[in-house]
All heavy atoms as TSV, in Angstrom:
chain	resi	resn	atom	element	x	y	z
A	1	MET	N	N	77.485	252.084	154.869
A	1	MET	CA	C	76.355	251.257	155.178
A	1	MET	C	C	75.173	251.756	154.526
A	1	MET	O	O	74.861	253.062	154.562
A	1	MET	CB	C	76.117	251.167	156.699
A	1	MET	CG	C	74.974	250.319	157.105
A	1	MET	SD	S	74.720	250.152	158.877
A	1	MET	CE	C	76.283	249.627	159.385
A	2	THR	N	N	74.397	250.980	153.700
A	2	THR	CA	C	73.295	251.452	152.932
A	2	THR	C	C	72.131	251.561	153.874
A	2	THR	O	O	71.842	250.689	154.736
A	2	THR	CB	C	72.871	250.499	151.889
A	2	THR	OG1	O	74.055	250.305	151.042
A	2	THR	CG2	C	71.784	250.958	151.058
A	3	GLN	N	N	71.483	252.717	153.813
A	3	GLN	CA	C	70.236	252.989	154.744
A	3	GLN	C	C	68.951	252.613	153.957
A	3	GLN	O	O	68.959	252.773	152.696
A	3	GLN	CB	C	70.250	254.364	155.187
A	3	GLN	CG	C	71.374	254.724	156.069
A	3	GLN	CD	C	71.324	253.974	157.464
A	3	GLN	OE1	O	70.271	253.697	157.952
A	3	GLN	NE2	N	72.478	253.675	157.967
A	4	PRO	N	N	67.919	252.303	154.616
A	4	PRO	CA	C	66.668	252.061	154.008
A	4	PRO	C	C	66.127	253.308	153.282
A	4	PRO	O	O	66.341	254.392	153.739
A	4	PRO	CB	C	65.632	251.668	155.143
A	4	PRO	CG	C	66.520	251.436	156.259
A	4	PRO	CD	C	67.856	252.073	156.086
A	5	SER	N	N	65.457	253.154	152.220
A	5	SER	CA	C	65.025	254.245	151.420
A	5	SER	C	C	63.561	254.487	151.574
A	5	SER	O	O	63.088	255.523	150.988
A	5	SER	CB	C	65.362	254.075	149.935
A	5	SER	OG	O	64.789	252.823	149.446
A	6	LYS	N	N	62.752	253.684	152.228
A	6	LYS	CA	C	61.365	253.918	152.356
A	6	LYS	C	C	61.132	254.976	153.381
A	6	LYS	O	O	61.745	255.090	154.353
A	6	LYS	CB	C	60.625	252.587	152.843
A	6	LYS	CG	C	60.572	251.574	151.689
A	6	LYS	CD	C	59.562	250.494	151.987
A	6	LYS	CE	C	59.331	249.784	150.798
A	6	LYS	NZ	N	57.948	249.261	150.669
A	7	LEU	N	N	60.114	255.792	153.194
A	7	LEU	CA	C	59.721	256.855	154.029
A	7	LEU	C	C	59.287	256.183	155.439
A	7	LEU	O	O	58.709	255.175	155.508
A	7	LEU	CB	C	58.472	257.574	153.508
A	7	LEU	CG	C	58.097	258.816	154.300
A	7	LEU	CD1	C	59.127	259.900	154.338
A	7	LEU	CD2	C	56.762	259.356	153.686
A	8	ASP	N	N	59.756	256.893	156.503
A	8	ASP	CA	C	59.486	256.481	157.915
A	8	ASP	C	C	60.099	255.116	158.303
A	8	ASP	O	O	59.785	254.581	159.253
A	8	ASP	CB	C	57.974	256.377	158.191
A	8	ASP	CG	C	57.300	257.729	158.065
A	8	ASP	OD1	O	58.013	258.791	158.424
A	8	ASP	OD2	O	56.213	257.793	157.609
A	9	SER	N	N	61.159	254.639	157.556
A	9	SER	CA	C	61.823	253.410	158.017
A	9	SER	C	C	62.886	253.761	158.999
A	9	SER	O	O	63.295	254.832	159.181
A	9	SER	CB	C	62.423	252.754	156.761
A	9	SER	OG	O	63.398	253.623	156.106
A	10	THR	N	N	63.195	252.750	159.801
A	10	THR	CA	C	64.116	252.973	160.851
A	10	THR	C	C	65.558	252.838	160.259
A	10	THR	O	O	65.868	251.873	159.585
A	10	THR	CB	C	63.997	251.813	161.906
A	10	THR	OG1	O	62.650	251.839	162.411
A	10	THR	CG2	C	64.907	251.966	163.164
A	11	PRO	N	N	66.491	253.736	160.580
A	11	PRO	CA	C	67.833	253.691	160.094
A	11	PRO	C	C	68.611	252.518	160.669
A	11	PRO	O	O	68.327	252.090	161.789
A	11	PRO	CB	C	68.445	255.049	160.518
A	11	PRO	CG	C	67.502	255.634	161.452
A	11	PRO	CD	C	66.217	254.955	161.451
A	12	VAL	N	N	69.555	251.974	159.969
A	12	VAL	CA	C	70.389	250.902	160.336
A	12	VAL	C	C	71.508	251.428	161.108
A	12	VAL	O	O	72.283	252.424	160.602
A	12	VAL	CB	C	70.915	250.056	159.168
A	12	VAL	CG1	C	71.837	248.990	159.688
A	12	VAL	CG2	C	69.758	249.533	158.408
A	13	LEU	N	N	71.741	251.106	162.413
A	13	LEU	CA	C	72.791	251.596	163.212
A	13	LEU	C	C	74.004	250.637	163.060
A	13	LEU	O	O	73.845	249.448	163.035
A	13	LEU	CB	C	72.351	251.647	164.642
A	13	LEU	CG	C	71.139	252.445	164.976
A	13	LEU	CD1	C	70.758	252.381	166.434
A	13	LEU	CD2	C	71.394	253.917	164.610
A	14	ALA	N	N	75.230	251.282	163.104
A	14	ALA	CA	C	76.373	250.498	163.019
A	14	ALA	C	C	76.571	249.683	164.362
A	14	ALA	O	O	76.349	250.259	165.440
A	14	ALA	CB	C	77.620	251.408	162.860
A	15	PRO	N	N	76.999	248.443	164.293
A	15	PRO	CA	C	77.175	247.609	165.451
A	15	PRO	C	C	78.382	248.266	166.323
A	15	PRO	O	O	79.240	248.898	165.831
A	15	PRO	CB	C	77.664	246.253	165.023
A	15	PRO	CG	C	78.012	246.452	163.634
A	15	PRO	CD	C	77.368	247.630	163.143
A	16	SER	N	N	78.194	248.138	167.688
A	16	SER	CA	C	79.159	248.775	168.526
A	16	SER	C	C	79.584	247.663	169.590
A	16	SER	O	O	78.775	247.099	170.358
A	16	SER	CB	C	78.522	249.876	169.271
A	16	SER	OG	O	79.277	250.379	170.332
A	17	ILE	N	N	80.900	247.356	169.582
A	17	ILE	CA	C	81.482	246.451	170.576
A	17	ILE	C	C	82.472	247.148	171.340
A	17	ILE	O	O	83.354	247.852	170.654
A	17	ILE	CB	C	82.014	245.196	169.810
A	17	ILE	CG1	C	80.934	244.448	169.053
A	17	ILE	CG2	C	82.724	244.263	170.821
A	17	ILE	CD1	C	81.319	243.273	168.250
A	18	ALA	N	N	82.571	247.118	172.618
A	18	ALA	CA	C	83.444	247.850	173.429
A	18	ALA	C	C	84.915	247.453	173.157
A	18	ALA	O	O	85.141	246.248	172.915
A	18	ALA	CB	C	83.139	247.546	174.944
A	19	ALA	N	N	85.761	248.412	173.144
A	19	ALA	CA	C	87.189	248.142	172.893
A	19	ALA	C	C	87.692	247.207	174.007
A	19	ALA	O	O	87.298	247.417	175.147
A	19	ALA	CB	C	88.007	249.502	172.929
A	20	GLY	N	N	88.543	246.290	173.729
A	20	GLY	CA	C	88.985	245.362	174.658
A	20	GLY	C	C	88.141	244.111	174.832
A	20	GLY	O	O	88.425	243.153	175.556
A	21	ASP	N	N	86.965	244.141	174.281
A	21	ASP	CA	C	86.052	242.985	174.403
A	21	ASP	C	C	86.733	241.859	173.761
A	21	ASP	O	O	87.374	241.823	172.748
A	21	ASP	CB	C	84.731	243.213	173.630
A	21	ASP	CG	C	83.691	242.202	173.881
A	21	ASP	OD1	O	83.990	241.045	173.842
A	21	ASP	OD2	O	82.494	242.543	174.097
A	22	SER	N	N	86.669	240.638	174.403
A	22	SER	CA	C	87.393	239.441	173.986
A	22	SER	C	C	86.792	238.812	172.715
A	22	SER	O	O	87.233	237.871	172.196
A	22	SER	CB	C	87.517	238.405	175.086
A	22	SER	OG	O	86.176	238.038	175.413
A	23	CYS	N	N	85.588	239.362	172.329
A	23	CYS	CA	C	84.835	238.714	171.274
A	23	CYS	C	C	84.571	239.844	170.223
A	23	CYS	O	O	83.395	240.144	169.906
A	23	CYS	CB	C	83.553	238.155	171.778
A	23	CYS	SG	S	82.901	236.650	171.054
A	24	GLN	N	N	85.616	240.351	169.620
A	24	GLN	CA	C	85.443	241.478	168.580
A	24	GLN	C	C	84.753	240.986	167.329
A	24	GLN	O	O	83.960	241.699	166.783
A	24	GLN	CB	C	86.771	242.026	168.224
A	24	GLN	CG	C	87.440	242.843	169.429
A	24	GLN	CD	C	86.683	244.126	169.681
A	24	GLN	OE1	O	86.279	244.872	168.730
A	24	GLN	NE2	N	86.477	244.384	170.913
A	25	ARG	N	N	85.074	239.798	166.896
A	25	ARG	CA	C	84.383	239.265	165.704
A	25	ARG	C	C	83.471	238.061	166.064
A	25	ARG	O	O	83.972	237.084	166.703
A	25	ARG	CB	C	85.448	238.703	164.730
A	25	ARG	CG	C	86.287	239.855	164.136
A	25	ARG	CD	C	87.335	239.490	163.202
A	25	ARG	NE	N	87.751	238.148	163.043
A	25	ARG	CZ	C	87.508	237.360	162.046
A	25	ARG	NH1	N	86.968	237.821	160.973
A	25	ARG	NH2	N	87.954	236.044	162.026
A	26	ARG	N	N	82.180	238.255	165.868
A	26	ARG	CA	C	81.192	237.223	166.395
A	26	ARG	C	C	80.419	236.606	165.263
A	26	ARG	O	O	80.196	237.210	164.246
A	26	ARG	CB	C	80.192	237.902	167.242
A	26	ARG	CG	C	80.781	238.665	168.457
A	26	ARG	CD	C	79.819	239.536	169.160
A	26	ARG	NE	N	80.478	240.288	170.173
A	26	ARG	CZ	C	80.001	240.327	171.431
A	26	ARG	NH1	N	78.860	239.875	171.823
A	26	ARG	NH2	N	80.615	241.094	172.322
A	27	ILE	N	N	80.118	235.334	165.490
A	27	ILE	CA	C	79.090	234.621	164.644
A	27	ILE	C	C	77.940	234.423	165.462
A	27	ILE	O	O	78.021	233.843	166.545
A	27	ILE	CB	C	79.664	233.285	164.209
A	27	ILE	CG1	C	81.049	233.489	163.353
A	27	ILE	CG2	C	78.597	232.499	163.364
A	27	ILE	CD1	C	81.783	232.225	163.113
A	28	LEU	N	N	76.815	234.956	164.979
A	28	LEU	CA	C	75.534	234.789	165.642
A	28	LEU	C	C	74.744	233.706	164.953
A	28	LEU	O	O	74.698	233.672	163.735
A	28	LEU	CB	C	74.661	236.052	165.675
A	28	LEU	CG	C	75.372	237.215	166.439
A	28	LEU	CD1	C	74.469	238.479	166.293
A	28	LEU	CD2	C	75.462	236.840	167.905
A	29	MET	N	N	74.229	232.700	165.727
A	29	MET	CA	C	73.618	231.539	165.111
A	29	MET	C	C	72.382	231.243	165.909
A	29	MET	O	O	72.378	231.242	167.232
A	29	MET	CB	C	74.602	230.366	165.152
A	29	MET	CG	C	74.103	229.108	164.593
A	29	MET	SD	S	75.410	227.969	164.635
A	29	MET	CE	C	75.351	227.257	166.258
A	30	ASN	N	N	71.255	230.869	165.239
A	30	ASN	CA	C	70.099	230.426	165.943
A	30	ASN	C	C	70.083	228.905	165.961
A	30	ASN	O	O	70.713	228.247	165.175
A	30	ASN	CB	C	68.858	230.968	165.239
A	30	ASN	CG	C	68.585	230.400	163.864
A	30	ASN	OD1	O	69.540	230.570	163.026
A	30	ASN	ND2	N	67.521	229.935	163.628
A	31	THR	N	N	69.278	228.330	166.835
A	31	THR	CA	C	69.147	226.935	166.984
A	31	THR	C	C	67.723	226.464	166.771
A	31	THR	O	O	66.831	227.293	166.849
A	31	THR	CB	C	69.677	226.390	168.348
A	31	THR	OG1	O	68.740	226.860	169.349
A	31	THR	CG2	C	71.116	226.786	168.654
A	32	ILE	N	N	67.483	225.193	166.517
A	32	ILE	CA	C	66.073	224.736	166.270
A	32	ILE	C	C	65.274	224.749	167.500
A	32	ILE	O	O	64.072	224.843	167.486
A	32	ILE	CB	C	66.193	223.247	165.796
A	32	ILE	CG1	C	64.872	222.827	165.185
A	32	ILE	CG2	C	66.623	222.336	166.799
A	32	ILE	CD1	C	64.837	221.583	164.345
A	33	ASP	N	N	65.859	224.878	168.748
A	33	ASP	CA	C	65.106	224.961	169.976
A	33	ASP	C	C	65.066	226.489	170.478
A	33	ASP	O	O	64.936	226.631	171.659
A	33	ASP	CB	C	65.729	224.029	171.057
A	33	ASP	CG	C	67.067	224.373	171.447
A	33	ASP	OD1	O	67.828	225.063	170.713
A	33	ASP	OD2	O	67.589	223.791	172.462
A	34	ALA	N	N	65.146	227.329	169.538
A	34	ALA	CA	C	64.924	228.739	169.854
A	34	ALA	C	C	65.901	229.448	170.741
A	34	ALA	O	O	65.588	230.108	171.763
A	34	ALA	CB	C	63.550	228.984	170.385
A	35	ARG	N	N	67.199	229.223	170.533
A	35	ARG	CA	C	68.288	229.833	171.272
A	35	ARG	C	C	69.086	230.644	170.239
A	35	ARG	O	O	69.171	230.326	169.100
A	35	ARG	CB	C	69.175	228.902	171.994
A	35	ARG	CG	C	68.522	228.138	173.079
A	35	ARG	CD	C	69.445	227.137	173.778
A	35	ARG	NE	N	69.770	226.045	172.837
A	35	ARG	CZ	C	70.945	225.441	172.764
A	35	ARG	NH1	N	71.910	225.746	173.556
A	35	ARG	NH2	N	71.120	224.483	171.786
A	36	LEU	N	N	69.665	231.764	170.692
A	36	LEU	CA	C	70.592	232.610	169.834
A	36	LEU	C	C	71.971	232.396	170.506
A	36	LEU	O	O	72.100	232.650	171.787
A	36	LEU	CB	C	70.153	234.006	169.783
A	36	LEU	CG	C	70.913	234.948	168.941
A	36	LEU	CD1	C	70.927	234.456	167.492
A	36	LEU	CD2	C	70.447	236.343	169.065
A	37	ILE	N	N	72.948	232.025	169.725
A	37	ILE	CA	C	74.327	231.732	170.291
A	37	ILE	C	C	75.280	232.682	169.629
A	37	ILE	O	O	75.205	232.965	168.440
A	37	ILE	CB	C	74.715	230.310	169.989
A	37	ILE	CG1	C	73.742	229.328	170.722
A	37	ILE	CG2	C	76.166	230.012	170.510
A	37	ILE	CD1	C	73.956	227.902	170.396
A	38	ALA	N	N	76.192	233.228	170.416
A	38	ALA	CA	C	77.284	234.095	169.902
A	38	ALA	C	C	78.572	233.374	170.060
A	38	ALA	O	O	78.941	232.945	171.158
A	38	ALA	CB	C	77.324	235.423	170.628
A	39	ILE	N	N	79.303	233.205	168.980
A	39	ILE	CA	C	80.565	232.413	169.005
A	39	ILE	C	C	81.663	233.322	168.439
A	39	ILE	O	O	81.555	234.116	167.555
A	39	ILE	CB	C	80.469	231.138	168.042
A	39	ILE	CG1	C	79.295	230.251	168.461
A	39	ILE	CG2	C	81.779	230.417	167.942
A	39	ILE	CD1	C	78.968	229.182	167.518
A	40	ASN	N	N	82.822	233.239	169.241
A	40	ASN	CA	C	83.986	234.107	168.848
A	40	ASN	C	C	84.465	233.498	167.482
A	40	ASN	O	O	84.835	232.348	167.359
A	40	ASN	CB	C	84.973	233.934	169.859
A	40	ASN	CG	C	86.194	234.884	169.664
A	40	ASN	OD1	O	86.702	235.093	168.576
A	40	ASN	ND2	N	86.775	235.417	170.717
A	41	ALA	N	N	84.514	234.394	166.487
A	41	ALA	CA	C	84.908	233.959	165.175
A	41	ALA	C	C	86.490	233.601	165.056
A	41	ALA	O	O	86.862	232.939	164.118
A	41	ALA	CB	C	84.581	235.045	164.138
A	42	ASP	N	N	87.157	234.018	166.011
A	42	ASP	CA	C	88.632	233.876	166.031
A	42	ASP	C	C	89.025	232.531	166.698
A	42	ASP	O	O	90.078	231.897	166.274
A	42	ASP	CB	C	89.383	235.011	166.706
A	42	ASP	CG	C	89.261	236.326	165.848
A	42	ASP	OD1	O	89.215	236.283	164.597
A	42	ASP	OD2	O	88.978	237.356	166.569
A	43	ASN	N	N	88.264	232.069	167.652
A	43	ASN	CA	C	88.621	230.882	168.415
A	43	ASN	C	C	87.577	229.787	168.559
A	43	ASN	O	O	87.794	228.802	169.150
A	43	ASN	CB	C	89.332	231.192	169.700
A	43	ASN	CG	C	88.407	231.891	170.702
A	43	ASN	OD1	O	87.183	231.844	170.494
A	43	ASN	ND2	N	88.993	232.597	171.715
A	44	GLY	N	N	86.393	230.129	168.146
A	44	GLY	CA	C	85.314	229.149	168.269
A	44	GLY	C	C	84.618	229.012	169.648
A	44	GLY	O	O	83.678	228.198	169.833
A	45	GLU	N	N	84.997	229.795	170.614
A	45	GLU	CA	C	84.457	229.723	171.944
A	45	GLU	C	C	83.215	230.632	172.037
A	45	GLU	O	O	83.061	231.509	171.234
A	45	GLU	CB	C	85.526	230.245	172.924
A	45	GLU	CG	C	86.757	229.301	173.070
A	45	GLU	CD	C	87.765	229.820	174.020
A	45	GLU	OE1	O	87.606	230.954	174.652
A	45	GLU	OE2	O	88.740	229.120	174.234
A	46	PHE	N	N	82.373	230.386	173.020
A	46	PHE	CA	C	81.217	231.197	173.199
A	46	PHE	C	C	81.663	232.642	173.684
A	46	PHE	O	O	82.639	232.764	174.297
A	46	PHE	CB	C	80.368	230.670	174.390
A	46	PHE	CG	C	79.506	229.406	173.892
A	46	PHE	CD1	C	79.980	228.207	174.307
A	46	PHE	CD2	C	78.311	229.585	173.264
A	46	PHE	CE1	C	79.294	227.032	173.876
A	46	PHE	CE2	C	77.611	228.443	172.822
A	46	PHE	CZ	C	78.058	227.173	173.141
A	47	CYS	N	N	80.885	233.646	173.230
A	47	CYS	CA	C	81.159	235.004	173.720
A	47	CYS	C	C	80.518	235.182	175.029
A	47	CYS	O	O	79.311	235.330	175.126
A	47	CYS	CB	C	80.555	235.999	172.722
A	47	CYS	SG	S	81.332	235.996	171.032
A	48	GLU	N	N	81.394	235.124	176.093
A	48	GLU	CA	C	80.876	235.108	177.468
A	48	GLU	C	C	80.007	236.287	177.913
A	48	GLU	O	O	79.198	236.234	178.788
A	48	GLU	CB	C	82.100	234.979	178.431
A	48	GLU	CG	C	82.706	233.611	178.413
A	48	GLU	CD	C	81.793	232.572	178.957
A	48	GLU	OE1	O	81.113	232.772	180.006
A	48	GLU	OE2	O	81.778	231.407	178.384
A	49	ASP	N	N	80.218	237.450	177.220
A	49	ASP	CA	C	79.455	238.680	177.609
A	49	ASP	C	C	78.150	238.774	176.920
A	49	ASP	O	O	77.360	239.727	177.139
A	49	ASP	CB	C	80.352	239.900	177.378
A	49	ASP	CG	C	80.597	240.154	175.920
A	49	ASP	OD1	O	80.717	239.174	175.185
A	49	ASP	OD2	O	80.767	241.281	175.444
A	50	PHE	N	N	77.854	237.849	175.993
A	50	PHE	CA	C	76.598	237.899	175.245
A	50	PHE	C	C	75.546	236.965	175.974
A	50	PHE	O	O	75.832	235.790	176.236
A	50	PHE	CB	C	76.831	237.375	173.881
A	50	PHE	CG	C	75.585	237.296	173.022
A	50	PHE	CD1	C	75.198	238.400	172.284
A	50	PHE	CD2	C	74.832	236.136	172.889
A	50	PHE	CE1	C	74.133	238.357	171.546
A	50	PHE	CE2	C	73.738	236.083	172.132
A	50	PHE	CZ	C	73.375	237.188	171.420
A	51	GLY	N	N	74.397	237.504	176.377
A	51	GLY	CA	C	73.372	236.759	177.016
A	51	GLY	C	C	73.876	236.055	178.234
A	51	GLY	O	O	74.528	236.649	179.113
A	52	ASN	N	N	73.598	234.781	178.385
A	52	ASN	CA	C	74.051	233.930	179.521
A	52	ASN	C	C	75.214	233.109	179.053
A	52	ASN	O	O	75.031	232.003	178.616
A	52	ASN	CB	C	72.860	233.049	180.006
A	52	ASN	CG	C	73.172	232.292	181.208
A	52	ASN	OD1	O	74.154	232.544	181.875
A	52	ASN	ND2	N	72.344	231.297	181.537
A	53	HIS	N	N	76.380	233.682	179.221
A	53	HIS	CA	C	77.617	232.950	178.763
A	53	HIS	C	C	77.546	232.556	177.310
A	53	HIS	O	O	78.032	231.486	176.927
A	53	HIS	CB	C	77.898	231.743	179.619
A	53	HIS	CG	C	78.019	232.091	181.002
A	53	HIS	ND1	N	79.153	232.779	181.588
A	53	HIS	CD2	C	77.171	231.922	182.113
A	53	HIS	CE1	C	78.954	232.942	182.880
A	53	HIS	NE2	N	77.796	232.435	183.278
A	54	GLY	N	N	77.083	233.415	176.483
A	54	GLY	CA	C	77.071	233.200	175.027
A	54	GLY	C	C	75.763	232.705	174.451
A	54	GLY	O	O	75.651	232.590	173.269
A	55	VAL	N	N	74.733	232.535	175.304
A	55	VAL	CA	C	73.482	231.930	174.793
A	55	VAL	C	C	72.308	232.782	175.344
A	55	VAL	O	O	72.267	233.164	176.502
A	55	VAL	CB	C	73.333	230.607	175.308
A	55	VAL	CG1	C	72.004	229.906	174.796
A	55	VAL	CG2	C	74.494	229.684	174.946
A	56	VAL	N	N	71.286	233.033	174.427
A	56	VAL	CA	C	70.075	233.755	174.823
A	56	VAL	C	C	68.939	232.820	174.435
A	56	VAL	O	O	68.836	232.267	173.371
A	56	VAL	CB	C	69.936	235.051	173.993
A	56	VAL	CG1	C	68.503	235.672	174.228
A	56	VAL	CG2	C	70.964	236.058	174.431
A	57	ASN	N	N	68.086	232.515	175.486
A	57	ASN	CA	C	66.848	231.653	175.214
A	57	ASN	C	C	65.738	232.615	174.631
A	57	ASN	O	O	65.271	233.475	175.335
A	57	ASN	CB	C	66.374	231.025	176.513
A	57	ASN	CG	C	65.164	230.194	176.329
A	57	ASN	OD1	O	64.530	230.202	175.219
A	57	ASN	ND2	N	64.733	229.541	177.399
A	58	LEU	N	N	65.467	232.460	173.387
A	58	LEU	CA	C	64.472	233.293	172.736
A	58	LEU	C	C	63.026	233.085	173.169
A	58	LEU	O	O	62.108	233.869	172.895
A	58	LEU	CB	C	64.585	233.137	171.217
A	58	LEU	CG	C	65.923	233.591	170.623
A	58	LEU	CD1	C	65.999	233.202	169.094
A	58	LEU	CD2	C	66.241	234.945	170.868
A	59	LYS	N	N	62.777	231.970	173.924
A	59	LYS	CA	C	61.421	231.656	174.475
A	59	LYS	C	C	61.265	232.212	175.861
A	59	LYS	O	O	60.100	232.230	176.383
A	59	LYS	CB	C	61.182	230.276	174.352
A	59	LYS	CG	C	61.070	229.701	172.938
A	59	LYS	CD	C	60.531	228.317	172.882
A	59	LYS	CE	C	61.565	227.291	173.480
A	59	LYS	NZ	N	61.230	225.914	173.294
A	60	GLU	N	N	62.304	232.674	176.473
A	60	GLU	CA	C	62.247	233.073	177.885
A	60	GLU	C	C	61.259	234.205	178.082
A	60	GLU	O	O	61.305	235.242	177.399
A	60	GLU	CB	C	63.551	233.572	178.324
A	60	GLU	CG	C	63.725	233.862	179.818
A	60	GLU	CD	C	65.085	234.192	180.235
A	60	GLU	OE1	O	65.951	233.316	179.997
A	60	GLU	OE2	O	65.279	235.250	180.832
A	61	GLY	N	N	60.251	234.071	179.040
A	61	GLY	CA	C	59.289	235.127	179.294
A	61	GLY	C	C	58.047	235.044	178.428
A	61	GLY	O	O	57.230	235.852	178.570
A	62	LEU	N	N	58.022	234.149	177.498
A	62	LEU	CA	C	56.823	234.081	176.570
A	62	LEU	C	C	55.743	233.275	177.183
A	62	LEU	O	O	54.534	233.434	176.782
A	62	LEU	CB	C	57.221	233.395	175.212
A	62	LEU	CG	C	58.147	234.222	174.334
A	62	LEU	CD1	C	58.486	233.465	173.013
A	62	LEU	CD2	C	57.538	235.608	174.014
A	63	GLY	N	N	55.926	232.428	178.187
A	63	GLY	CA	C	54.932	231.637	178.788
A	63	GLY	C	C	54.595	230.373	177.936
A	63	GLY	O	O	55.291	230.165	176.961
A	64	GLU	N	N	53.550	229.646	178.334
A	64	GLU	CA	C	53.229	228.479	177.547
A	64	GLU	C	C	52.255	228.831	176.426
A	64	GLU	O	O	51.399	229.665	176.517
A	64	GLU	CB	C	52.435	227.566	178.551
A	64	GLU	CG	C	53.359	226.931	179.619
A	64	GLU	CD	C	54.400	226.104	179.109
A	64	GLU	OE1	O	54.204	225.300	178.144
A	64	GLU	OE2	O	55.545	226.257	179.594
A	65	ALA	N	N	52.546	228.170	175.284
A	65	ALA	CA	C	51.665	228.441	174.129
A	65	ALA	C	C	51.087	227.043	173.685
A	65	ALA	O	O	51.862	226.029	173.633
A	65	ALA	CB	C	52.551	229.008	172.985
A	66	GLN	N	N	49.806	227.066	173.345
A	66	GLN	CA	C	49.254	225.783	172.978
A	66	GLN	C	C	49.726	225.400	171.591
A	66	GLN	O	O	50.009	226.269	170.655
A	66	GLN	CB	C	47.710	225.992	172.887
A	66	GLN	CG	C	46.991	224.742	172.537
A	66	GLN	CD	C	45.404	224.920	172.555
A	66	GLN	OE1	O	44.993	226.023	172.893
A	66	GLN	NE2	N	44.682	223.952	172.173
A	67	ASP	N	N	49.926	224.118	171.311
A	67	ASP	CA	C	50.352	223.665	170.020
A	67	ASP	C	C	49.321	224.032	169.011
A	67	ASP	O	O	48.121	223.616	169.085
A	67	ASP	CB	C	50.504	222.114	170.103
A	67	ASP	CG	C	51.182	221.576	168.861
A	67	ASP	OD1	O	51.064	222.152	167.757
A	67	ASP	OD2	O	51.942	220.552	168.963
A	68	PRO	N	N	49.709	224.727	167.900
A	68	PRO	CA	C	48.753	225.226	166.925
A	68	PRO	C	C	48.058	224.058	166.140
A	68	PRO	O	O	46.991	224.285	165.507
A	68	PRO	CB	C	49.521	226.016	165.981
A	68	PRO	CG	C	50.946	225.639	166.211
A	68	PRO	CD	C	51.047	225.113	167.593
A	69	LYS	N	N	48.508	222.848	166.251
A	69	LYS	CA	C	47.887	221.693	165.525
A	69	LYS	C	C	46.565	221.355	166.145
A	69	LYS	O	O	45.766	220.553	165.597
A	69	LYS	CB	C	48.883	220.546	165.429
A	69	LYS	CG	C	50.080	220.785	164.590
A	69	LYS	CD	C	50.926	219.588	164.551
A	69	LYS	CE	C	51.838	219.481	165.810
A	69	LYS	NZ	N	52.734	218.531	165.822
A	70	TYR	N	N	46.305	221.699	167.425
A	70	TYR	CA	C	45.064	221.301	168.135
A	70	TYR	C	C	44.007	222.314	168.008
A	70	TYR	O	O	44.072	223.395	168.072
A	70	TYR	CB	C	45.398	220.967	169.540
A	70	TYR	CG	C	46.388	219.843	169.725
A	70	TYR	CD1	C	47.667	220.030	170.135
A	70	TYR	CD2	C	45.995	218.614	169.412
A	70	TYR	CE1	C	48.564	219.008	170.278
A	70	TYR	CE2	C	46.882	217.484	169.521
A	70	TYR	CZ	C	48.179	217.715	169.982
A	70	TYR	OH	O	49.000	216.688	170.018
């Protein structure tokens, strides 16, 4: 794995998935409504141990934001 070469950059850590996890090969995908989804690359099912049964709401906890057009 190639590491960043800039001074004071954060090293890239190798991903770690527990042995026996049913979702060893994952596809991570974002959606237009700000969710991150983990799909099992072998069978197309959601990775149940990721987020809330395979889905993470990326807006959770951010509160209300005013539309920047106004």
